[in-house]
N, C-alpha and C positions, 0 to 999 in steps of 0.2 A: 353244926348247922347244915341242913340240906342245901342243895344247890338251887340255881335259878334257871329259868328258861333261856336258851340261847338267843331267842328273839329279843327279850328285854335287856340282855347284856349288850346287845348291839346298839342300844340307844343310851343317851345321857340326858341330864337336865338341860333345857334350852339355854343356849349361850346368852339369850336376851335376859333371862332370869339371873344368870350369874352376874351380869353387869349391874342389874338393879341392886342385888345384895351387896355389891362392892361399893356402891355409891354412898355418899354421906347423906344425912337426913335433910340437909338444907339445899341439896343439889337441885338444879333446874333439870327436870326430866324431859328430855327430847327423845327418849327411847320407847315411850309407851304408845302402843297402837290403839289408842282409845280417844274418841271425840271428847272435847271438853264442854259439850253442851248437855243440858238436862234432857232426860227422856220426855217426850211430849206429854203434856198434861192429860190429854184424852186417853193416852195409853195407860198412864198411872191410874186414872180414875176407873177405867174399865176393869183393871185388876182388882181394885179395892171393892168395886161393886160386886164382882164375881165372888170374892172372898166372903164378903158380908152376907151374900145371899145363899152361901153354902154350895155354889156351883163348882167350887174347886176342891171339894172334900174327897172326891173319888177319882179313880183313874179315868182318863179319857180313852177314846179309841187309841190303839197302838199308833196309828198314823196321825193322830191329832183330831181335834174337833172338826166336824164337817164345815162349820162356819169359818174356821181359820183356813182350812184348805181351799174353800171357795174364795176367800179373800186373797190368798196367794195366787190362785188362778186369775182372779180379776186384776191383780197387780201386773202379772205378765201380759195380759191382754192390753192393759193401759200403757205399759212402759216398754214392752219388747216386741219383737217381730215374730214371736212364736207363742203358741198356746199349749196348755197342758191340762189334762183332765184332773179334777180334784182327787180322783181315786188313785192317781199316779204321783201324788205328793206325800211325803212323810215329814212331819214336823219333828225336829231334832233338838237336842241340847246344844244349841249354837251351831255355827258352821263347822266347828271342830268335830262334833259327832257326825255330821253329815259327811265330811271327808272320810272319817273312819269307816262308817258302814259302807260307803261306796267302794273304798279300796278293799276292805275285808271281803266283800261279796263278789269281787271280780278277779282277785289275784290269788293264784295258787302258789305253793312253795316253789321258789326258784324262778318264777315268772318276773319279767321286767316291768318296771314302771318308769316312764320317761317324764322328766319334769325340768323346769327352768333352773339354771344355776348362774347367779344367785336366785334363790326362791324361798318361799315360805317354809319355815323349819319343819312343819308337820309332814310335808310330803315324803321326805326321806324316812322320818321316824315311823310313820304309819305303814310305809312299805315294809320296813323291817318287821314290824309287829305282825303283819300279814304273812311273813315268811318269804316275801318277795325280794327282788334284787333291784336296788335303786340305780337309775341310769340318768344322771344329770346331764343336761345339754347346755353348752356355752351360749351366751346371748350375743346379740349384735352390739355394735358400738353404742346404739341408743338404748340398750338394755331391754329391747323387745326380743321375743323368741321367734326364730325364723322357721317357717313351715318346712323348708328344705332340710334344715338341721334335724328336725323331728323325724322326717321321713327317712333320712339317712341312718338314724339311730335304731329304727324298727328292725327287729329280727323275728324269727319264728317263735321266739320265747317272749315276745312283748305282749302284755295283756292290756296295757293302758298308757295313755300319755295325758299329762295335766297341763291345762291352759289356765292362766290367771291374769285377768285383765278387768279393770286396772289392777296393777300388781303390787303385792307386798313382797319384797322390800323396796322395789325400784320406783314405783309410781308410774311405770310405763303402761301405755295403752296400745293394744294390738289393733291394727287397721282392719277395715272391713274385708279387704282382700286376704289378709292373714287368716281371719276367722273362717272365711269361705274355704280357704285351702285346708285348714285343720279339719273341717267337716268332711271334705273330700278324702283326706288321708284316712280318717277313721273308717269311712265306708269302703274305700278301696282296699285297705289292709285288714278290714274286719277286726279292729281293735277299739277299745273304749276311749272316747275323748271325755275326760272329766274336766268340766269348765267351772272354775272357782270364780264366782261373780259377786263376792261379798261387798266389794267396793264400787259396785255398779253405778250408784248415783253421782259419784264424784269424778266426772270427766270434764276437764276444762277446755281442751282443744279437740274438736271433733265430737264424735258420738260413741256411745257404747254399743258394741256388737257382740253377739254370742254365736258359737258354732251351731246352736239350735235354730238360729235364724235361717240356716242354709241346708237343712236336711231334716229327715223325719227323726223320730226318737230311737231308731234302732241302735245306734252306736254312740249317742251323746247322753251324758248325765250332767245335770246342772245343779250346783250348790249355791245357795244364797242364804242370807240371814238378815235379821233386824238389827244386829249388833252395831254396825257402823252407820247404816242409813238413818236410824232413829236414835242413835246414841243409847243403845240398850245392851251394852256388852255384859253387864251383870245379870241380865234377865235370862241369858242363855237360851235363845230361841232362833233356830235356823231351820232350813228345810232342804230337801233333796227332791228333784223332779226327774223323771225318766220314763221309759216305756213301762207297760204293765209288767212284763216279764222281769225286767231289772228291778223295778220297785218291789215286787214280791220277794225277790232274793235279798234285797237290802233290809226289808222288813224283818226277815228272819234274824238278822244280826241285831237290829234295833230292839226287837221285842225282848230279847234275852239280856242285852246290855243295859237297856234303859226303860223298858216297858212303854213309857210315853214321856213326852216332854212335859215339863212343869205346867200344871194347869193354869195357875195365875199368869204365867208368862204367855200362855197361848191366848188368853183373853186380851192381854195387853197388846200382843202382836196383831191380833185381828183388828183392834181399834187403830193402831198405828198405820197399818196397811190400807185400811178403808177410809180413814179420815183425811183432813186437809194435808196436802203435801208441801205447803209453802215453807214449813220448817226445814225440810230437806233442801229446798232451793236456797234458803238462806245459809245453810251450812256449806253448800257447795261454793257460794259466792265468798264466804269468809275464808274457806280453805284456799281458794284461788288467790285472794289478796295476800294471805300469809305466804303462800308459795312464792309469789313475786318478791316479797320482802326478803325471804330467805335466800332466793337465788341471787338477788342483787348483793346481799351481804357476802355470800360465799364466793361469788365471782370477784367481788371487790377485794377479797384477800388473796386472790390468785388461784383459787381452786377450780378444777375442771368439773362441771356439774351437768350431766345429761338432763335436759329439761323434763321434769316429770309432768305428764299430761293428765294425771289423775291421782286418786287416793289422797293420802296426806303424808307422803314420805318423799324425801330426796336422798340420792345416794352419790355423793361427791367422791371423786378420787382424791385421796389424802396422802400426805407424806408419812413415812414410817414413824411410828410413835405418836401420831396425831391424836388417835382415839384415847390413849392413856393420858396424854397431856390434857385433853379436854375434860376427861373425867376427874383427874387430880385437881383441876381448877374449878370443878363444881358444875359441869354440864354433862349430863348423862347422854351419850350416844352409843350406838351398838356397832361393834366391829363388823365389817362386811363379811368376814369369814364365817361368822355365826350362821350365815345363810348359804354356805357352800364355798367350795374352793374358788369359784368364779367371783366371789365377793372380796377376795383378798385385795388389799390396796384401796378399799372403799370404806365408807361409814354410812350407816343408815341413820337419818335424822327425821324424826317425826315433827311436823309443824302443827300438831293438834294442841296448841297453846295460844293464848292471846298474843297480839302483836307486841305489846310492851314487854312481855316475858321473852318473846322471840328476839327482840332487839337487844335485850340484856344478855341473852345467851350468845348472840353474834359478837358482842364486844369481847366476851371471854374466849370464844373460838378464834377470834382474830389474834388475841394474845397467844393462844396455843399454837396457831399457825406460825407466828413469828418465832416462837421458842424452838420449834423443830426444824426450822430452815437455816 
């Protein structure tokens, strides 16, 4: 058998997936990063209507339909402190592809990509696939990323740093001051700030801010998606927004890897973004209530938990053997080390389940805690 590329040999299957495969069929799954709400009806109907009318039978523009890109622009005008031209938006196969084309288009072999540790598993893997050098940065005690730590890590070989707020796996939310500083760092050092804002709607304490709020588009690239906000993970529809020059380079990667995002998903996303947003508000309120139930339970069993201000994850510090004990007893959680060396001694817990299930899981986790102490 012939060999394989060095780039692919540097990565492995996600540690999250390994946990899923090891768990029993009847286990309570608190490892899944997926909202437990249905996709909004207007989004489903828009896809059905587009399919039945034949509008989805052909390729769309590489960047996505004009109507979708206009809906994305309108969303940013409505919800954010920055604006983007529809011509500078690319609809992608989920936020995952958006991250891929952003890193692939900006990172040369050997160049560094700085990202949070613990952080989303794709940052390191996609850096390797681009031939780059991962450079994880340790987080603060509250699990946010310090601008000064990012700036200290920048060298002449740095091409990009990644900001993720609200964050997976920590649930941490960066402050307005942090985001302003990240924008300044990108401009002063002339490196790309890649801002992963997929969990944007789910901020419980304070507000969501983007580096794009505080600078022009010269050195900022924003990634977002319908996956979490509208419970559309299976639809695979995300986007990337940037300057014209950066968008055109990312488009070169996208058009050969993907051609265009799924047409039915584009029509669904357009409807979700343009329609009533009360469903999103309801999800946010539900996740905040679940967060409080989870925090009370974890703290009640003596675990130290930095309070997550957003997303739908908590990352408690846990005793050695705790994750395995919880999984053996039927509750799937993800070991913190799956998200980087900085995650060692932690576990990621998703509270994207109903409160009754969460309370049942907490009872089992309480037993697991007692067993390892």
